[in-house]
C-alpha positions as CSV (number, residue, x, y, z in Angstrom):
1,M,66.5,185.7,239.2
2,I,68.4,188.7,240.4
3,E,71.4,190.1,239.6
4,P,74.5,188.9,241.4
5,L,76.7,191.9,243.0
6,H,80.1,191.7,240.9
7,F,83.3,192.6,242.7
8,S,86.7,192.1,241.5
9,F,90.4,193.8,242.1
10,E,94.0,193.0,242.2
11,I,96.4,193.3,245.6
12,A,99.7,193.9,246.1
13,C,100.3,190.3,247.9
14,S,100.2,186.5,247.5
15,Q,97.3,184.6,246.9
16,D,97.7,182.4,250.8
17,R,98.3,186.1,252.1
18,A,95.1,187.1,250.6
19,F,93.1,184.1,251.6
20,Q,94.4,184.3,255.4
21,L,93.8,188.7,255.6
22,W,90.1,187.3,254.9
23,T,89.6,184.2,256.8
24,S,91.8,184.5,259.7
25,R,93.3,188.0,259.9
26,T,89.5,189.7,259.2
27,S,90.1,191.1,262.9
28,T,92.5,193.7,261.3
29,W,90.7,195.2,259.1
30,W,87.0,195.0,259.4
31,P,85.1,198.0,260.8
32,A,83.1,197.2,263.7
33,G,80.2,199.6,262.1
34,H,80.0,196.4,259.8
35,S,79.2,193.9,262.9
36,V,76.4,193.5,264.9
37,S,77.7,194.5,267.9
38,G,79.3,197.4,266.9
39,A,82.0,196.5,269.6
40,S,85.7,198.3,269.1
41,D,88.3,195.2,269.4
42,L,85.9,192.6,268.2
43,E,87.1,189.5,266.7
44,V,85.4,187.5,263.6
45,V,86.2,184.4,262.9
46,F,85.9,181.7,260.1
47,E,86.0,178.5,261.7
48,A,88.1,176.6,258.7
49,H,86.3,174.3,257.3
50,V,83.2,173.5,255.2
51,G,80.0,173.7,258.1
52,G,81.9,176.2,260.1
53,R,80.6,179.2,261.9
54,V,81.3,182.7,260.6
55,Y,80.7,185.2,263.5
56,E,81.9,188.1,265.9
57,R,82.9,187.8,269.3
58,T,83.1,190.8,271.8
59,P,85.5,191.6,273.8
60,A,83.0,190.5,276.7
61,G,82.9,187.3,274.7
62,D,79.1,187.9,273.4
63,E,79.3,185.8,269.8
64,H,76.9,187.2,267.2
65,D,76.5,184.6,263.5
66,W,76.8,185.9,260.5
67,G,77.0,182.8,258.4
68,S,78.2,179.5,257.8
69,V,81.0,178.4,255.1
70,T,80.1,176.7,252.2
71,R,83.6,176.7,250.4
72,W,86.8,176.2,251.8
73,E,89.5,175.6,249.1
74,P,93.3,177.8,250.6
75,P,94.5,179.6,249.1
76,A,91.8,179.8,246.0
77,A,88.6,180.4,247.1
78,L,86.2,180.6,250.0
79,G,82.2,180.4,250.2
80,Y,80.1,181.3,252.7
81,T,76.5,181.7,253.3
82,W,75.8,185.2,254.9
83,H,73.0,187.0,257.2
84,L,74.8,190.0,258.9
85,R,71.8,191.7,261.0
86,A,69.3,189.7,259.5
87,D,68.0,186.5,260.2
88,R,69.7,182.8,259.0
89,A,66.9,182.3,256.8
90,D,67.9,185.1,255.1
91,A,71.0,184.2,253.8
92,T,72.6,185.3,250.9
93,D,75.3,183.7,249.3
94,V,79.1,185.0,248.7
95,E,81.8,183.5,246.8
96,I,85.2,184.9,246.7
97,R,88.2,183.3,244.5
98,F,91.9,184.2,245.2
99,L,93.4,184.2,241.6
100,P,97.0,184.7,240.4
101,A,97.8,187.8,239.3
102,A,100.9,189.3,237.3
103,G,104.3,190.2,239.5
104,G,103.3,188.1,242.0
105,G,100.2,190.0,243.3
106,T,96.4,188.2,243.7
107,R,93.1,189.2,241.8
108,V,89.9,189.0,243.6
109,E,87.0,188.0,242.7
110,I,83.4,188.4,244.6
111,E,80.1,187.2,243.5
112,H,77.2,187.7,246.4
113,R,74.2,186.3,244.9
114,G,70.9,184.5,246.1
115,W,68.9,187.7,246.4
116,E,65.4,186.2,245.0
117,R,65.3,184.4,248.3
118,L,64.6,187.4,250.0
119,G,61.6,188.1,248.4
120,T,60.0,191.5,248.2
121,R,62.7,192.9,250.2
122,S,65.4,192.1,247.9
123,D,66.2,194.7,246.0
124,E,66.4,196.9,249.0
125,R,68.9,194.0,250.8
126,R,70.9,193.8,247.2
127,E,71.7,197.7,247.5
128,G,72.3,197.9,250.9
129,N,74.9,194.7,250.8
130,R,76.1,196.9,248.2
131,H,76.5,199.9,250.2
132,G,78.4,197.5,252.3
133,W,80.8,195.9,250.2
134,E,81.4,199.4,248.4
135,A,82.5,200.6,252.3
136,V,84.4,197.5,253.9
137,L,86.3,196.5,250.6
138,P,89.3,199.2,250.8
139,H,89.8,198.4,254.4
140,F,91.1,194.6,253.0
141,I,92.5,195.9,250.3
142,D,94.7,198.3,252.3
143,S,95.4,195.7,254.8
144,A,96.9,193.7,252.1
145,K,99.3,196.0,251.2
146,E,103.0,194.2,252.3
147,G,103.4,194.9,255.8
148,A,100.1,195.4,256.8
149,G,98.1,193.7,258.7
């Protein structure tokens, strides 16, 4: 087994708000440069049920699949397959937990796993996704500040 990627941090908003920001307000913070189309003003959609699609929709209406929802437990947990800019057969797994933290904040714990199914490309894809998370997460953290997004 190849070691999963792990990220954890605290944000100053409730679990409900954190879950909503990640799943229904993603478009307010997700950078266009980390999408398939690169289109500004794209919409990121998490269909709110297990089996639902995760995808982007451009202003022109084009849709690009990113994955499928595998766990939907608002406001505590979310899981999805992830194949942004890759074939669906190469999807990896993302699990996110939104836990209560001191002072009314939320601790966010992310595990991204499944690299072994990528064979010889696993190390390269894992490293690329690590850089992707490091670039995207600050946008989410900034959006979670009370009054933002």
